[in-house]
N, C-alpha and C positions, 0 to 999 in steps of 0.2 A: 504495498499501499505503502504509495508515495503521500504528501506533506505539503501543503502550502499555507502560507502564514500571508493574512492579508498586509493592505498598506495603507494608508492616510494619502487624501486625494492629493498634498504639497510633495509629497514623494512618487507619485506617480505622473506627476507634469515632467519629471527629470527623467523618464525610463525609456531607454532605447527599446526600438520592436524588438529585437528578442528576448529583452526583460521583461517587458510589459506580455511578449505570451509565455513566459516561464513562471509569472505569476498568476497569469489568467485563463490563458487557454489549456485545456484539457486534448489533448490530440493523442493518447496512447488506447483508445478505448476498441471494443470491438475485434481484438486479436483473437483467431480462432481456436476453440479451444483452451479459452483460458476466462480467470476471472479477472475484473482491471479495476483499481479503485483509488480513489483522491481523495484522502480527508484534509477538509479544510477548518481554520478557525474561525472563519466567517459562517457564522450560527452553529458550528461544530458538523458542519454539512459530510455525507461520504456519497461520491458521485462515483458512478459504475457501470459495469457491463459484463453480460457473461454469453458467450457464445459457444453453448456446448455440442461435440460434436457426434463419438460415436457413443462418449461415455457422458454420463451427468454429471454434475460441477456443480461441489458442496460450498455456500456459501456460509464462510466460519469466520468468527471473530478472532481479531488480530491481539493478544497482552497486552502491546505496549501502546496502539493508538485508541484501544476499546477499551482495554482493561477488564475486559467482561469473558465468562466462560461460552456464550453466544450472540450472535449479532445482535440479536435484540432484545436481549438481557432488556436493556434501556434504552432500546430505540423501535424507530417503527419505519415502514419502505413503501415507498413508492414503484411501481414496476411497470413499464410498456416494451410491449412486444412490437421491434420494427422489421423484424425478419421473418422467416418462415414459420411455419406452427411447431407451438412447443407446450411442455407443461413445467409448473414447477409446484413441486411436491412439497406441504406444508406439515411439518409431523407426521407424514406420510398419507395427507387427504392430496389428490393429485386435483391441479386445478388446469385445464388446458387455455391456453390464449394463443388467440389467430394476429395475423399481422393489426396493428393498432389497440388491441385491447391493451385492457391496464386490469391491475392488482395492488388493491392495501395492503400490506402485510402488519400485521398491527403487533405489538411490544408482547414478548412472551412467547413467541416460537422458538422453540427450539432448535428444528433440523428444516435447513431451507437446503431445495434441489434444482438447479434447473438443468432440462432436457430437452432436446431436438427431437421431432415427431422421424425427421430425415436429416442423415448425415451431410447429403448435398442439398439441400437449399435451409440451414442451419438458423433458428431461433436466433435474435438479436434481442436478449432482453438489457435494457437500460431502465437502471435505478435510481434514486436519488432518497437516500435516507438522513433523517435527522433524530435530535435525542425526545423522549415520548416522557411524560410521567404518567400515563395513565392506560391500561389495556382497551383498543378498539375491536371489535371483531373484524378478521379478514376476510377480503370480499371483492371478488370479482368484479369491474366492471366492463362489460363488451361494448366496444366502440358504437352501437348502437344508443345504449343506455345514455351516454354521453350527452350534458347537457349544452346544446349546441348555442354558438352566436355568431351573428353574420355579422360582418364589419366592413367597414369601408368601401369603396368603389372603384371600376373600372379606369375611371378618369385622374384620379389619384395614384394608379399605378400601386393598390393597397387592399385590392376586392379578397378576404378571407373568412374562413367560419373557424369561431374558437371552442375545441370541446373539450369541456372540463368536467376531467374524473374524480378527481379527487377534491372536494371542497366543502363546507355545512351545508348546504342544500344539498346535496348527493349522497357524498361519502364521508361522515363524521371524521376526524381526525386530531393529535393534538396540538400537533405545530404545519406538518405538510397540505402544501394546495398543490393539486399537480393538475395537468392536461397537455394539448398539442395542437397546434393551430397549423393549417393549411391552407398555403397561399393559390388565389386561382392562377390560370394560366394567362399570362397577359402582366400580372401582379407581382412586386418586388420589393414592395416596403413592408416592414413591420413597425410594428408600434411607432409609429411616427402621426402627430408629435409625441414626443419623448417623454417620460416621463422619471421618478422616482419615486421609493417608498422606503421613507428611514422607519418602517418599523419593522422589514423583512429583507432578507435577501434573494437573491434568485439566480438558478442556473439554468441555462439557454443549452439545447443540445439539437443542432440543425442536420436534419436525413432529406433523403429522396433528391440529392443533387447528384446529378454524375458528375464522374473523376474531375471532366474539365470543367466544372462551374465552380463558381463559391459565393460565399455572403462579405457585404463589407459589416462588420459588429461595431457599430458605435459606443463605446462607451467612455467615461470620465465624467467630467461636471461640464453642465450645459456651456458657459465659459469657456472648458480647456477642455474639448473631445478631443480622442484619442480612437485609434480604430482599430481591430484586427482583422485578417483575412483567415474565415474561417472555410474548412470544408468538411464534404461529407461525414460525417460521425463524429467530429467534434465537438466538446463543449467549452462554454465560457463562465467560470465564477463573476457573479455581480453583486459588488458590495453594494451598501441598501443607500446609499449616497451616489452610485454612479447611474445614469442614464444607461439605457441597454433599447436599442433599435438597430434595427439594419436594412440593408439592399441588397440582391444577389445578381447573378448576370442570368437569371430565371426566376420559374417560383422554384417553390422548395415545401419545406415544413420543418417545424421546429418543435421540440418539448422542452415545455418550462416547469420548472419546479421553483416553490417560494417556505421559507421555513423563518420563523419568528414569532414576534407575540402579537403579532394581529394577522388574522384569515380573510379579512373582509379584500373580497378582489378588486372592488373599484377605490380603495384606499390607497391613492395614487395624488403626488403632487408633480402637476405638468408643466413643463416646459415648452414654453411658445418657440414655434423654427424662427423667428427673427429675431430671438435673442440666442440662439446656437452659436458659436464659434469654434 
């Protein structure tokens, strides 16, 4: 498990491109046959992936970073499958996840196993975890069950559909709020005008991008913006003080996951476009 440490806005202003990527970009996800994880001291999140092939993969706790006997001893997890069909076994209970299905895993599940139905088209489980203060029951949320919100317009190149999987109106949790956004063909902008939310941090993971496509992810303060070039299957850690928006070379999808002290989706501090620098 990698460990990342957060920075204050003043320090970010002075970073080189490689330093910025080293602090905030996760480009090690979705390696076949492995579980990859990054621990961040930003709200103590864990961002990871599991791509099982012939054998299942066991999500275990690490003594150094989590100091726990098992991963969800004091944590909850949100999972979304971005690959072929697969299963997640929770203490022996097997749950099937198709592409873009989600799973909430509550605190107290001792054994978590990821498996693919077909090695030739493996599941690609993406997960984000935050500390949890109580137990909520684990539950699958299929793509069709998600709360849908349509936003934007083709004229503004940001026509998109938001799918909310883990949120108070559908799947209660301690901290985590999680879903995905799909941009329509011809639209490339997400979250514009941008915003911050000081009461929670966020992780963005971009996917459904071809190899020759990319997203320019905007971050930093509104009057001191920075950017990261992000490709398919890569994630960005977004501290509470940073805006988070992006434009791609084509349409794409991204998974957003938030954790902190407020789960209200619309609790945002907007930044006007004319104030951006």
